[in-house]
LUMLUMDREN-2810 file (N, C-alpha, C; in Angstrom, 1 decimal):
<atoms>
<atom><aa>M</aa><ch>A</ch><at>N</at><xx>-86.4</xx><yy>4.0</yy><zz>-15.1</zz></atom>
<atom><aa>M</aa><ch>A</ch><at>CA</at><xx>-86.3</xx><yy>4.4</yy><zz>-16.5</zz></atom>
<atom><aa>M</aa><ch>A</ch><at>C</at><xx>-84.8</xx><yy>4.3</yy><zz>-17.0</zz></atom>
<atom><aa>D</aa><ch>A</ch><at>N</at><xx>-83.9</xx><yy>4.0</yy><zz>-16.1</zz></atom>
<atom><aa>D</aa><ch>A</ch><at>CA</at><xx>-82.5</xx><yy>3.8</yy><zz>-16.5</zz></atom>
<atom><aa>D</aa><ch>A</ch><at>C</at><xx>-82.0</xx><yy>5.1</yy><zz>-17.1</zz></atom>
<atom><aa>M</aa><ch>A</ch><at>N</at><xx>-82.2</xx><yy>6.2</yy><zz>-16.5</zz></atom>
<atom><aa>M</aa><ch>A</ch><at>CA</at><xx>-81.7</xx><yy>7.5</yy><zz>-16.9</zz></atom>
<atom><aa>M</aa><ch>A</ch><at>C</at><xx>-80.9</xx><yy>8.1</yy><zz>-15.8</zz></atom>
<atom><aa>P</aa><ch>A</ch><at>N</at><xx>-79.9</xx><yy>9.0</yy><zz>-16.2</zz></atom>
<atom><aa>P</aa><ch>A</ch><at>CA</at><xx>-79.2</xx><yy>9.7</yy><zz>-15.2</zz></atom>
<atom><aa>P</aa><ch>A</ch><at>C</at><xx>-80.1</xx><yy>10.6</yy><zz>-14.4</zz></atom>
<atom><aa>E</aa><ch>A</ch><at>N</at><xx>-79.8</xx><yy>10.7</yy><zz>-13.1</zz></atom>
<atom><aa>E</aa><ch>A</ch><at>CA</at><xx>-80.6</xx><yy>11.6</yy><zz>-12.3</zz></atom>
<atom><aa>E</aa><ch>A</ch><at>C</at><xx>-80.1</xx><yy>13.0</yy><zz>-12.4</zz></atom>
<atom><aa>L</aa><ch>A</ch><at>N</at><xx>-80.9</xx><yy>13.8</yy><zz>-13.1</zz></atom>
<atom><aa>L</aa><ch>A</ch><at>CA</at><xx>-80.5</xx><yy>15.2</yy><zz>-13.3</zz></atom>
<atom><aa>L</aa><ch>A</ch><at>C</at><xx>-81.5</xx><yy>16.2</yy><zz>-12.7</zz></atom>
<atom><aa>R</aa><ch>A</ch><at>N</at><xx>-81.1</xx><yy>17.3</yy><zz>-12.2</zz></atom>
<atom><aa>R</aa><ch>A</ch><at>CA</at><xx>-81.9</xx><yy>18.3</yy><zz>-11.7</zz></atom>
<atom><aa>R</aa><ch>A</ch><at>C</at><xx>-82.2</xx><yy>19.4</yy><zz>-12.8</zz></atom>
<atom><aa>L</aa><ch>A</ch><at>N</at><xx>-83.4</xx><yy>19.9</yy><zz>-12.8</zz></atom>
<atom><aa>L</aa><ch>A</ch><at>CA</at><xx>-83.6</xx><yy>21.0</yy><zz>-13.7</zz></atom>
<atom><aa>L</aa><ch>A</ch><at>C</at><xx>-82.9</xx><yy>22.2</yy><zz>-13.3</zz></atom>
<atom><aa>K</aa><ch>A</ch><at>N</at><xx>-82.5</xx><yy>23.0</yy><zz>-14.2</zz></atom>
<atom><aa>K</aa><ch>A</ch><at>CA</at><xx>-81.8</xx><yy>24.2</yy><zz>-13.9</zz></atom>
<atom><aa>K</aa><ch>A</ch><at>C</at><xx>-82.8</xx><yy>25.4</yy><zz>-14.0</zz></atom>
<atom><aa>Q</aa><ch>A</ch><at>N</at><xx>-82.5</xx><yy>26.4</yy><zz>-13.2</zz></atom>
<atom><aa>Q</aa><ch>A</ch><at>CA</at><xx>-83.4</xx><yy>27.6</yy><zz>-13.2</zz></atom>
<atom><aa>Q</aa><ch>A</ch><at>C</at><xx>-82.7</xx><yy>28.7</yy><zz>-13.9</zz></atom>
<atom><aa>D</aa><ch>A</ch><at>N</at><xx>-83.6</xx><yy>29.5</yy><zz>-14.6</zz></atom>
<atom><aa>D</aa><ch>A</ch><at>CA</at><xx>-83.2</xx><yy>30.7</yy><zz>-15.3</zz></atom>
<atom><aa>D</aa><ch>A</ch><at>C</at><xx>-82.8</xx><yy>31.8</yy><zz>-14.3</zz></atom>
<atom><aa>C</aa><ch>A</ch><at>N</at><xx>-81.7</xx><yy>32.5</yy><zz>-14.6</zz></atom>
<atom><aa>C</aa><ch>A</ch><at>CA</at><xx>-81.3</xx><yy>33.6</yy><zz>-13.8</zz></atom>
<atom><aa>C</aa><ch>A</ch><at>C</at><xx>-81.3</xx><yy>34.9</yy><zz>-14.7</zz></atom>
<atom><aa>V</aa><ch>A</ch><at>N</at><xx>-82.1</xx><yy>35.9</yy><zz>-14.3</zz></atom>
<atom><aa>V</aa><ch>A</ch><at>CA</at><xx>-82.3</xx><yy>37.0</yy><zz>-15.2</zz></atom>
<atom><aa>V</aa><ch>A</ch><at>C</at><xx>-81.0</xx><yy>37.8</yy><zz>-15.5</zz></atom>
<atom><aa>T</aa><ch>A</ch><at>N</at><xx>-80.0</xx><yy>37.7</yy><zz>-14.6</zz></atom>
<atom><aa>T</aa><ch>A</ch><at>CA</at><xx>-78.7</xx><yy>38.5</yy><zz>-14.8</zz></atom>
<atom><aa>T</aa><ch>A</ch><at>C</at><xx>-77.7</xx><yy>37.7</yy><zz>-15.6</zz></atom>
<atom><aa>R</aa><ch>A</ch><at>N</at><xx>-78.0</xx><yy>36.5</yy><zz>-16.0</zz></atom>
<atom><aa>R</aa><ch>A</ch><at>CA</at><xx>-77.1</xx><yy>35.7</yy><zz>-16.8</zz></atom>
<atom><aa>R</aa><ch>A</ch><at>C</at><xx>-77.8</xx><yy>35.1</yy><zz>-18.0</zz></atom>
<atom><aa>W</aa><ch>A</ch><at>N</at><xx>-77.6</xx><yy>35.7</yy><zz>-19.2</zz></atom>
<atom><aa>W</aa><ch>A</ch><at>CA</at><xx>-78.4</xx><yy>35.2</yy><zz>-20.3</zz></atom>
<atom><aa>W</aa><ch>A</ch><at>C</at><xx>-78.2</xx><yy>33.8</yy><zz>-20.6</zz></atom>
<atom><aa>N</aa><ch>A</ch><at>N</at><xx>-77.0</xx><yy>33.3</yy><zz>-20.4</zz></atom>
<atom><aa>N</aa><ch>A</ch><at>CA</at><xx>-76.7</xx><yy>31.9</yy><zz>-20.8</zz></atom>
<atom><aa>N</aa><ch>A</ch><at>C</at><xx>-77.4</xx><yy>30.9</yy><zz>-19.9</zz></atom>
<atom><aa>S</aa><ch>A</ch><at>N</at><xx>-77.9</xx><yy>31.3</yy><zz>-18.7</zz></atom>
<atom><aa>S</aa><ch>A</ch><at>CA</at><xx>-78.7</xx><yy>30.4</yy><zz>-17.9</zz></atom>
<atom><aa>S</aa><ch>A</ch><at>C</at><xx>-79.9</xx><yy>29.9</yy><zz>-18.6</zz></atom>
<atom><aa>T</aa><ch>A</ch><at>N</at><xx>-80.5</xx><yy>30.8</yy><zz>-19.4</zz></atom>
<atom><aa>T</aa><ch>A</ch><at>CA</at><xx>-81.6</xx><yy>30.3</yy><zz>-20.2</zz></atom>
<atom><aa>T</aa><ch>A</ch><at>C</at><xx>-81.3</xx><yy>29.2</yy><zz>-21.1</zz></atom>
<atom><aa>L</aa><ch>A</ch><at>N</at><xx>-80.1</xx><yy>29.3</yy><zz>-21.8</zz></atom>
<atom><aa>L</aa><ch>A</ch><at>CA</at><xx>-79.7</xx><yy>28.2</yy><zz>-22.6</zz></atom>
<atom><aa>L</aa><ch>A</ch><at>C</at><xx>-79.5</xx><yy>26.9</yy><zz>-21.8</zz></atom>
<atom><aa>Y</aa><ch>A</ch><at>N</at><xx>-78.8</xx><yy>27.0</yy><zz>-20.7</zz></atom>
<atom><aa>Y</aa><ch>A</ch><at>CA</at><xx>-78.6</xx><yy>25.9</yy><zz>-19.8</zz></atom>
<atom><aa>Y</aa><ch>A</ch><at>C</at><xx>-79.9</xx><yy>25.3</yy><zz>-19.3</zz></atom>
<atom><aa>M</aa><ch>A</ch><at>N</at><xx>-80.8</xx><yy>26.1</yy><zz>-19.0</zz></atom>
<atom><aa>M</aa><ch>A</ch><at>CA</at><xx>-82.1</xx><yy>25.6</yy><zz>-18.5</zz></atom>
<atom><aa>M</aa><ch>A</ch><at>C</at><xx>-82.8</xx><yy>24.8</yy><zz>-19.6</zz></atom>
<atom><aa>L</aa><ch>A</ch><at>N</at><xx>-82.9</xx><yy>25.4</yy><zz>-20.8</zz></atom>
<atom><aa>L</aa><ch>A</ch><at>CA</at><xx>-83.5</xx><yy>24.8</yy><zz>-22.0</zz></atom>
<atom><aa>L</aa><ch>A</ch><at>C</at><xx>-82.9</xx><yy>23.5</yy><zz>-22.4</zz></atom>
<atom><aa>N</aa><ch>A</ch><at>N</at><xx>-81.5</xx><yy>23.5</yy><zz>-22.3</zz></atom>
<atom><aa>N</aa><ch>A</ch><at>CA</at><xx>-80.8</xx><yy>22.2</yy><zz>-22.6</zz></atom>
<atom><aa>N</aa><ch>A</ch><at>C</at><xx>-81.1</xx><yy>21.1</yy><zz>-21.6</zz></atom>
<atom><aa>R</aa><ch>A</ch><at>N</at><xx>-81.2</xx><yy>21.5</yy><zz>-20.4</zz></atom>
<atom><aa>R</aa><ch>A</ch><at>CA</at><xx>-81.5</xx><yy>20.5</yy><zz>-19.3</zz></atom>
<atom><aa>R</aa><ch>A</ch><at>C</at><xx>-83.0</xx><yy>20.0</yy><zz>-19.5</zz></atom>
<atom><aa>V</aa><ch>A</ch><at>N</at><xx>-83.9</xx><yy>20.9</yy><zz>-19.8</zz></atom>
<atom><aa>V</aa><ch>A</ch><at>CA</at><xx>-85.3</xx><yy>20.4</yy><zz>-20.1</zz></atom>
<atom><aa>V</aa><ch>A</ch><at>C</at><xx>-85.3</xx><yy>19.4</yy><zz>-21.3</zz></atom>
<atom><aa>L</aa><ch>A</ch><at>N</at><xx>-84.6</xx><yy>19.7</yy><zz>-22.3</zz></atom>
<atom><aa>L</aa><ch>A</ch><at>CA</at><xx>-84.5</xx><yy>18.8</yy><zz>-23.4</zz></atom>
<atom><aa>L</aa><ch>A</ch><at>C</at><xx>-83.9</xx><yy>17.5</yy><zz>-23.1</zz></atom>
<atom><aa>E</aa><ch>A</ch><at>N</at><xx>-82.8</xx><yy>17.5</yy><zz>-22.3</zz></atom>
<atom><aa>E</aa><ch>A</ch><at>CA</at><xx>-82.2</xx><yy>16.3</yy><zz>-21.8</zz></atom>
<atom><aa>E</aa><ch>A</ch><at>C</at><xx>-83.1</xx><yy>15.5</yy><zz>-21.0</zz></atom>
<atom><aa>S</aa><ch>A</ch><at>N</at><xx>-84.0</xx><yy>16.1</yy><zz>-20.2</zz></atom>
<atom><aa>S</aa><ch>A</ch><at>CA</at><xx>-84.9</xx><yy>15.4</yy><zz>-19.3</zz></atom>
<atom><aa>S</aa><ch>A</ch><at>C</at><xx>-86.3</xx><yy>15.2</yy><zz>-19.9</zz></atom>
<atom><aa>K</aa><ch>A</ch><at>N</at><xx>-86.5</xx><yy>15.4</yy><zz>-21.2</zz></atom>
<atom><aa>K</aa><ch>A</ch><at>CA</at><xx>-87.8</xx><yy>15.4</yy><zz>-21.8</zz></atom>
<atom><aa>K</aa><ch>A</ch><at>C</at><xx>-88.6</xx><yy>14.1</yy><zz>-21.5</zz></atom>
<atom><aa>D</aa><ch>A</ch><at>N</at><xx>-88.0</xx><yy>13.0</yy><zz>-21.6</zz></atom>
<atom><aa>D</aa><ch>A</ch><at>CA</at><xx>-88.7</xx><yy>11.7</yy><zz>-21.3</zz></atom>
<atom><aa>D</aa><ch>A</ch><at>C</at><xx>-89.1</xx><yy>11.6</yy><zz>-19.9</zz></atom>
<atom><aa>A</aa><ch>A</ch><at>N</at><xx>-88.2</xx><yy>12.0</yy><zz>-19.0</zz></atom>
<atom><aa>A</aa><ch>A</ch><at>CA</at><xx>-88.5</xx><yy>12.0</yy><zz>-17.6</zz></atom>
<atom><aa>A</aa><ch>A</ch><at>C</at><xx>-89.7</xx><yy>13.0</yy><zz>-17.2</zz></atom>
<atom><aa>I</aa><ch>A</ch><at>N</at><xx>-89.6</xx><yy>14.1</yy><zz>-17.8</zz></atom>
<atom><aa>I</aa><ch>A</ch><at>CA</at><xx>-90.7</xx><yy>15.1</yy><zz>-17.6</zz></atom>
<atom><aa>I</aa><ch>A</ch><at>C</at><xx>-92.0</xx><yy>14.6</yy><zz>-18.0</zz></atom>
<atom><aa>I</aa><ch>A</ch><at>N</at><xx>-92.1</xx><yy>14.1</yy><zz>-19.2</zz></atom>
<atom><aa>I</aa><ch>A</ch><at>CA</at><xx>-93.4</xx><yy>13.6</yy><zz>-19.8</zz></atom>
<atom><aa>I</aa><ch>A</ch><at>C</at><xx>-93.9</xx><yy>12.4</yy><zz>-18.9</zz></atom>
<atom><aa>S</aa><ch>A</ch><at>N</at><xx>-93.0</xx><yy>11.5</yy><zz>-18.5</zz></atom>
<atom><aa>S</aa><ch>A</ch><at>CA</at><xx>-93.4</xx><yy>10.4</yy><zz>-17.7</zz></atom>
<atom><aa>S</aa><ch>A</ch><at>C</at><xx>-93.9</xx><yy>10.8</yy><zz>-16.3</zz></atom>
<atom><aa>T</aa><ch>A</ch><at>N</at><xx>-93.2</xx><yy>11.7</yy><zz>-15.7</zz></atom>
<atom><aa>T</aa><ch>A</ch><at>CA</at><xx>-93.6</xx><yy>12.2</yy><zz>-14.4</zz></atom>
<atom><aa>T</aa><ch>A</ch><at>C</at><xx>-95.0</xx><yy>12.9</yy><zz>-14.5</zz></atom>
<atom><aa>L</aa><ch>A</ch><at>N</at><xx>-95.2</xx><yy>13.7</yy><zz>-15.5</zz></atom>
<atom><aa>L</aa><ch>A</ch><at>CA</at><xx>-96.5</xx><yy>14.3</yy><zz>-15.6</zz></atom>
<atom><aa>L</aa><ch>A</ch><at>C</at><xx>-97.6</xx><yy>13.3</yy><zz>-15.8</zz></atom>
<atom><aa>A</aa><ch>A</ch><at>N</at><xx>-97.3</xx><yy>12.2</yy><zz>-16.6</zz></atom>
<atom><aa>A</aa><ch>A</ch><at>CA</at><xx>-98.3</xx><yy>11.2</yy><zz>-16.8</zz></atom>
<atom><aa>A</aa><ch>A</ch><at>C</at><xx>-98.5</xx><yy>10.4</yy><zz>-15.5</zz></atom>
<atom><aa>F</aa><ch>A</ch><at>N</at><xx>-97.4</xx><yy>10.0</yy><zz>-14.8</zz></atom>
<atom><aa>F</aa><ch>A</ch><at>CA</at><xx>-97.5</xx><yy>9.2</yy><zz>-13.6</zz></atom>
<atom><aa>F</aa><ch>A</ch><at>C</at><xx>-98.4</xx><yy>9.9</yy><zz>-12.6</zz></atom>
<atom><aa>F</aa><ch>A</ch><at>N</at><xx>-98.1</xx><yy>11.1</yy><zz>-12.3</zz></atom>
<atom><aa>F</aa><ch>A</ch><at>CA</at><xx>-98.9</xx><yy>11.9</yy><zz>-11.3</zz></atom>
<atom><aa>F</aa><ch>A</ch><at>C</at><xx>-100.2</xx><yy>12.4</yy><zz>-11.8</zz></atom>
<atom><aa>N</aa><ch>A</ch><at>N</at><xx>-100.5</xx><yy>12.1</yy><zz>-13.0</zz></atom>
<atom><aa>N</aa><ch>A</ch><at>CA</at><xx>-101.8</xx><yy>12.6</yy><zz>-13.6</zz></atom>
<atom><aa>N</aa><ch>A</ch><at>C</at><xx>-101.9</xx><yy>14.1</yy><zz>-13.3</zz></atom>
<atom><aa>A</aa><ch>A</ch><at>N</at><xx>-100.8</xx><yy>14.8</yy><zz>-13.6</zz></atom>
<atom><aa>A</aa><ch>A</ch><at>CA</at><xx>-100.8</xx><yy>16.3</yy><zz>-13.3</zz></atom>
<atom><aa>A</aa><ch>A</ch><at>C</at><xx>-101.8</xx><yy>17.0</yy><zz>-14.2</zz></atom>
<atom><aa>H</aa><ch>A</ch><at>N</at><xx>-102.2</xx><yy>18.1</yy><zz>-13.7</zz></atom>
<atom><aa>H</aa><ch>A</ch><at>CA</at><xx>-103.1</xx><yy>19.0</yy><zz>-14.4</zz></atom>
<atom><aa>H</aa><ch>A</ch><at>C</at><xx>-102.4</xx><yy>19.9</yy><zz>-15.3</zz></atom>
<atom><aa>I</aa><ch>A</ch><at>N</at><xx>-101.2</xx><yy>19.5</yy><zz>-15.7</zz></atom>
<atom><aa>I</aa><ch>A</ch><at>CA</at><xx>-100.3</xx><yy>20.3</yy><zz>-16.6</zz></atom>
<atom><aa>I</aa><ch>A</ch><at>C</at><xx>-100.1</xx><yy>19.5</yy><zz>-17.8</zz></atom>
<atom><aa>D</aa><ch>A</ch><at>N</at><xx>-100.4</xx><yy>20.1</yy><zz>-19.0</zz></atom>
<atom><aa>D</aa><ch>A</ch><at>CA</at><xx>-100.3</xx><yy>19.4</yy><zz>-20.2</zz></atom>
<atom><aa>D</aa><ch>A</ch><at>C</at><xx>-98.8</xx><yy>19.4</yy><zz>-20.6</zz></atom>
<atom><aa>A</aa><ch>A</ch><at>N</at><xx>-98.3</xx><yy>18.3</yy><zz>-21.1</zz></atom>
<atom><aa>A</aa><ch>A</ch><at>CA</at><xx>-97.0</xx><yy>18.2</yy><zz>-21.6</zz></atom>
<atom><aa>A</aa><ch>A</ch><at>C</at><xx>-96.9</xx><yy>19.1</yy><zz>-22.9</zz></atom>
<atom><aa>L</aa><ch>A</ch><at>N</at><xx>-95.7</xx><yy>19.4</yy><zz>-23.3</zz></atom>
<atom><aa>L</aa><ch>A</ch><at>CA</at><xx>-95.5</xx><yy>20.2</yy><zz>-24.5</zz></atom>
<atom><aa>L</aa><ch>A</ch><at>C</at><xx>-95.9</xx><yy>19.4</yy><zz>-25.7</zz></atom>
<atom><aa>Y</aa><ch>A</ch><at>N</at><xx>-96.4</xx><yy>20.1</yy><zz>-26.7</zz></atom>
<atom><aa>Y</aa><ch>A</ch><at>CA</at><xx>-96.6</xx><yy>19.4</yy><zz>-28.0</zz></atom>
<atom><aa>Y</aa><ch>A</ch><at>C</at><xx>-95.3</xx><yy>19.3</yy><zz>-28.7</zz></atom>
<atom><aa>Q</aa><ch>A</ch><at>N</at><xx>-95.3</xx><yy>18.4</yy><zz>-29.7</zz></atom>
<atom><aa>Q</aa><ch>A</ch><at>CA</at><xx>-94.1</xx><yy>18.1</yy><zz>-30.5</zz></atom>
<atom><aa>Q</aa><ch>A</ch><at>C</at><xx>-93.5</xx><yy>19.4</yy><zz>-31.1</zz></atom>
<atom><aa>G</aa><ch>A</ch><at>N</at><xx>-94.3</xx><yy>20.2</yy><zz>-31.6</zz></atom>
<atom><aa>G</aa><ch>A</ch><at>CA</at><xx>-93.8</xx><yy>21.5</yy><zz>-32.2</zz></atom>
<atom><aa>G</aa><ch>A</ch><at>C</at><xx>-93.2</xx><yy>22.4</yy><zz>-31.2</zz></atom>
<atom><aa>E</aa><ch>A</ch><at>N</at><xx>-93.7</xx><yy>22.3</yy><zz>-29.9</zz></atom>
<atom><aa>E</aa><ch>A</ch><at>CA</at><xx>-93.0</xx><yy>23.1</yy><zz>-28.9</zz></atom>
<atom><aa>E</aa><ch>A</ch><at>C</at><xx>-91.7</xx><yy>22.6</yy><zz>-28.5</zz></atom>
<atom><aa>W</aa><ch>A</ch><at>N</at><xx>-91.6</xx><yy>21.2</yy><zz>-28.4</zz></atom>
<atom><aa>W</aa><ch>A</ch><at>CA</at><xx>-90.2</xx><yy>20.6</yy><zz>-28.1</zz></atom>
<atom><aa>W</aa><ch>A</ch><at>C</at><xx>-89.3</xx><yy>21.0</yy><zz>-29.2</zz></atom>
<atom><aa>E</aa><ch>A</ch><at>N</at><xx>-89.7</xx><yy>21.0</yy><zz>-30.5</zz></atom>
<atom><aa>E</aa><ch>A</ch><at>CA</at><xx>-88.9</xx><yy>21.4</yy><zz>-31.6</zz></atom>
<atom><aa>E</aa><ch>A</ch><at>C</at><xx>-88.5</xx><yy>22.8</yy><zz>-31.5</zz></atom>
<atom><aa>A</aa><ch>A</ch><at>N</at><xx>-89.4</xx><yy>23.7</yy><zz>-31.1</zz></atom>
<atom><aa>A</aa><ch>A</ch><at>CA</at><xx>-89.0</xx><yy>25.1</yy><zz>-30.9</zz></atom>
<atom><aa>A</aa><ch>A</ch><at>C</at><xx>-88.0</xx><yy>25.3</yy><zz>-29.9</zz></atom>
<atom><aa>L</aa><ch>A</ch><at>N</at><xx>-88.0</xx><yy>24.5</yy><zz>-28.8</zz></atom>
<atom><aa>L</aa><ch>A</ch><at>CA</at><xx>-87.0</xx><yy>24.6</yy><zz>-27.8</zz></atom>
<atom><aa>L</aa><ch>A</ch><at>C</at><xx>-85.7</xx><yy>24.2</yy><zz>-28.3</zz></atom>
<atom><aa>Q</aa><ch>A</ch><at>N</at><xx>-85.7</xx><yy>23.1</yy><zz>-29.1</zz></atom>
<atom><aa>Q</aa><ch>A</ch><at>CA</at><xx>-84.4</xx><yy>22.6</yy><zz>-29.7</zz></atom>
<atom><aa>Q</aa><ch>A</ch><at>C</at><xx>-83.8</xx><yy>23.7</yy><zz>-30.7</zz></atom>
<atom><aa>E</aa><ch>A</ch><at>N</at><xx>-84.7</xx><yy>24.3</yy><zz>-31.5</zz></atom>
<atom><aa>E</aa><ch>A</ch><at>CA</at><xx>-84.2</xx><yy>25.3</yy><zz>-32.4</zz></atom>
<atom><aa>E</aa><ch>A</ch><at>C</at><xx>-83.7</xx><yy>26.5</yy><zz>-31.7</zz></atom>
<atom><aa>T</aa><ch>A</ch><at>N</at><xx>-84.3</xx><yy>26.9</yy><zz>-30.6</zz></atom>
<atom><aa>T</aa><ch>A</ch><at>CA</at><xx>-83.8</xx><yy>28.0</yy><zz>-29.7</zz></atom>
<atom><aa>T</aa><ch>A</ch><at>C</at><xx>-82.4</xx><yy>27.7</yy><zz>-29.2</zz></atom>
<atom><aa>C</aa><ch>A</ch><at>N</at><xx>-82.2</xx><yy>26.5</yy><zz>-28.7</zz></atom>
<atom><aa>C</aa><ch>A</ch><at>CA</at><xx>-80.9</xx><yy>26.1</yy><zz>-28.3</zz></atom>
<atom><aa>C</aa><ch>A</ch><at>C</at><xx>-79.9</xx><yy>26.2</yy><zz>-29.4</zz></atom>
<atom><aa>T</aa><ch>A</ch><at>N</at><xx>-80.3</xx><yy>25.7</yy><zz>-30.6</zz></atom>
<atom><aa>T</aa><ch>A</ch><at>CA</at><xx>-79.4</xx><yy>25.7</yy><zz>-31.7</zz></atom>
<atom><aa>T</aa><ch>A</ch><at>C</at><xx>-79.0</xx><yy>27.1</yy><zz>-32.1</zz></atom>
<atom><aa>V</aa><ch>A</ch><at>N</at><xx>-79.9</xx><yy>28.1</yy><zz>-32.0</zz></atom>
<atom><aa>V</aa><ch>A</ch><at>CA</at><xx>-79.6</xx><yy>29.5</yy><zz>-32.3</zz></atom>
<atom><aa>V</aa><ch>A</ch><at>C</at><xx>-78.7</xx><yy>30.1</yy><zz>-31.2</zz></atom>
<atom><aa>L</aa><ch>A</ch><at>N</at><xx>-78.9</xx><yy>29.7</yy><zz>-29.9</zz></atom>
<atom><aa>L</aa><ch>A</ch><at>CA</at><xx>-78.2</xx><yy>30.3</yy><zz>-28.8</zz></atom>
<atom><aa>L</aa><ch>A</ch><at>C</at><xx>-76.8</xx><yy>29.8</yy><zz>-28.7</zz></atom>
<atom><aa>E</aa><ch>A</ch><at>N</at><xx>-76.6</xx><yy>28.5</yy><zz>-29.1</zz></atom>
<atom><aa>E</aa><ch>A</ch><at>CA</at><xx>-75.3</xx><yy>27.9</yy><zz>-28.9</zz></atom>
<atom><aa>E</aa><ch>A</ch><at>C</at><xx>-74.1</xx><yy>28.7</yy><zz>-29.4</zz></atom>
<atom><aa>P</aa><ch>A</ch><at>N</at><xx>-74.1</xx><yy>29.3</yy><zz>-30.6</zz></atom>
<atom><aa>P</aa><ch>A</ch><at>CA</at><xx>-72.9</xx><yy>30.1</yy><zz>-31.1</zz></atom>
<atom><aa>P</aa><ch>A</ch><at>C</at><xx>-72.7</xx><yy>31.3</yy><zz>-30.1</zz></atom>
<atom><aa>F</aa><ch>A</ch><at>N</at><xx>-73.7</xx><yy>31.9</yy><zz>-29.6</zz></atom>
<atom><aa>F</aa><ch>A</ch><at>CA</at><xx>-73.5</xx><yy>33.0</yy><zz>-28.7</zz></atom>
<atom><aa>F</aa><ch>A</ch><at>C</at><xx>-72.9</xx><yy>32.5</yy><zz>-27.4</zz></atom>
<atom><aa>E</aa><ch>A</ch><at>N</at><xx>-73.2</xx><yy>31.3</yy><zz>-26.9</zz></atom>
<atom><aa>E</aa><ch>A</ch><at>CA</at><xx>-72.6</xx><yy>30.8</yy><zz>-25.8</zz></atom>
<atom><aa>E</aa><ch>A</ch><at>C</at><xx>-71.1</xx><yy>30.5</yy><zz>-26.0</zz></atom>
<atom><aa>Q</aa><ch>A</ch><at>N</at><xx>-70.8</xx><yy>30.0</yy><zz>-27.2</zz></atom>
<atom><aa>Q</aa><ch>A</ch><at>CA</at><xx>-69.4</xx><yy>29.8</yy><zz>-27.5</zz></atom>
<atom><aa>Q</aa><ch>A</ch><at>C</at><xx>-68.6</xx><yy>31.1</yy><zz>-27.6</zz></atom>
<atom><aa>V</aa><ch>A</ch><at>N</at><xx>-69.2</xx><yy>32.1</yy><zz>-28.1</zz></atom>
<atom><aa>V</aa><ch>A</ch><at>CA</at><xx>-68.5</xx><yy>33.4</yy><zz>-28.2</zz></atom>
<atom><aa>V</aa><ch>A</ch><at>C</at><xx>-68.3</xx><yy>34.0</yy><zz>-26.8</zz></atom>
<atom><aa>T</aa><ch>A</ch><at>N</at><xx>-69.4</xx><yy>33.9</yy><zz>-26.0</zz></atom>
<atom><aa>T</aa><ch>A</ch><at>CA</at><xx>-69.3</xx><yy>34.4</yy><zz>-24.6</zz></atom>
<atom><aa>T</aa><ch>A</ch><at>C</at><xx>-68.2</xx><yy>33.7</yy><zz>-23.8</zz></atom>
<atom><aa>V</aa><ch>A</ch><at>N</at><xx>-68.1</xx><yy>32.4</yy><zz>-24.0</zz></atom>
<atom><aa>V</aa><ch>A</ch><at>CA</at><xx>-67.0</xx><yy>31.6</yy><zz>-23.3</zz></atom>
<atom><aa>V</aa><ch>A</ch><at>C</at><xx>-65.7</xx><yy>32.1</yy><zz>-23.8</zz></atom>
<atom><aa>E</aa><ch>A</ch><at>N</at><xx>-65.5</xx><yy>32.3</yy><zz>-25.1</zz></atom>
<atom><aa>E</aa><ch>A</ch><at>CA</at><xx>-64.3</xx><yy>32.6</yy><zz>-25.7</zz></atom>
<atom><aa>E</aa><ch>A</ch><at>C</at><xx>-63.8</xx><yy>34.0</yy><zz>-25.2</zz></atom>
<atom><aa>I</aa><ch>A</ch><at>N</at><xx>-64.7</xx><yy>35.0</yy><zz>-25.3</zz></atom>
<atom><aa>I</aa><ch>A</ch><at>CA</at><xx>-64.3</xx><yy>36.4</yy><zz>-24.9</zz></atom>
<atom><aa>I</aa><ch>A</ch><at>C</at><xx>-64.2</xx><yy>36.5</yy><zz>-23.4</zz></atom>
<atom><aa>S</aa><ch>A</ch><at>N</at><xx>-64.7</xx><yy>35.6</yy><zz>-22.6</zz></atom>
<atom><aa>S</aa><ch>A</ch><at>CA</at><xx>-64.6</xx><yy>35.6</yy><zz>-21.2</zz></atom>
<atom><aa>S</aa><ch>A</ch><at>C</at><xx>-63.4</xx><yy>34.9</yy><zz>-20.7</zz></atom>
<atom><aa>S</aa><ch>A</ch><at>N</at><xx>-62.6</xx><yy>34.3</yy><zz>-21.5</zz></atom>
<atom><aa>S</aa><ch>A</ch><at>CA</at><xx>-61.4</xx><yy>33.6</yy><zz>-21.1</zz></atom>
<atom><aa>S</aa><ch>A</ch><at>C</at><xx>-60.4</xx><yy>34.6</yy><zz>-20.6</zz></atom>
<atom><aa>E</aa><ch>A</ch><at>N</at><xx>-59.4</xx><yy>34.0</yy><zz>-20.0</zz></atom>
<atom><aa>E</aa><ch>A</ch><at>CA</at><xx>-58.3</xx><yy>34.9</yy><zz>-19.4</zz></atom>
<atom><aa>E</aa><ch>A</ch><at>C</at><xx>-57.6</xx><yy>35.7</yy><zz>-20.4</zz></atom>
<atom><aa>R</aa><ch>A</ch><at>N</at><xx>-57.4</xx><yy>35.2</yy><zz>-21.6</zz></atom>
<atom><aa>R</aa><ch>A</ch><at>CA</at><xx>-56.6</xx><yy>36.0</yy><zz>-22.5</zz></atom>
<atom><aa>R</aa><ch>A</ch><at>C</at><xx>-57.3</xx><yy>37.3</yy><zz>-23.0</zz></atom>
<atom><aa>Y</aa><ch>A</ch><at>N</at><xx>-58.6</xx><yy>37.4</yy><zz>-22.8</zz></atom>
<atom><aa>Y</aa><ch>A</ch><at>CA</at><xx>-59.3</xx><yy>38.6</yy><zz>-23.1</zz></atom>
<atom><aa>Y</aa><ch>A</ch><at>C</at><xx>-59.5</xx><yy>39.5</yy><zz>-21.9</zz></atom>
<atom><aa>S</aa><ch>A</ch><at>N</at><xx>-59.1</xx><yy>39.1</yy><zz>-20.7</zz></atom>
<atom><aa>S</aa><ch>A</ch><at>CA</at><xx>-59.3</xx><yy>39.9</yy><zz>-19.5</zz></atom>
<atom><aa>S</aa><ch>A</ch><at>C</at><xx>-58.4</xx><yy>41.2</yy><zz>-19.5</zz></atom>
</atoms>
């Protein structure tokens, strides 16, 4: 498929931003996920277009919180 080899990330309940990283990686790997499910004839339905869009919107909403978290976690705020 001529795509970079990426591993999916797992959500960690003690780190809220891991959810953002997980969703971003799923979106980055969307084509590979859909192709893999089709290739193996998995009994798991791929997400509908509206669900992919909801993931993207969720990431868009969470992005500013990630930026603020990184900013206030920097050394100058320690």
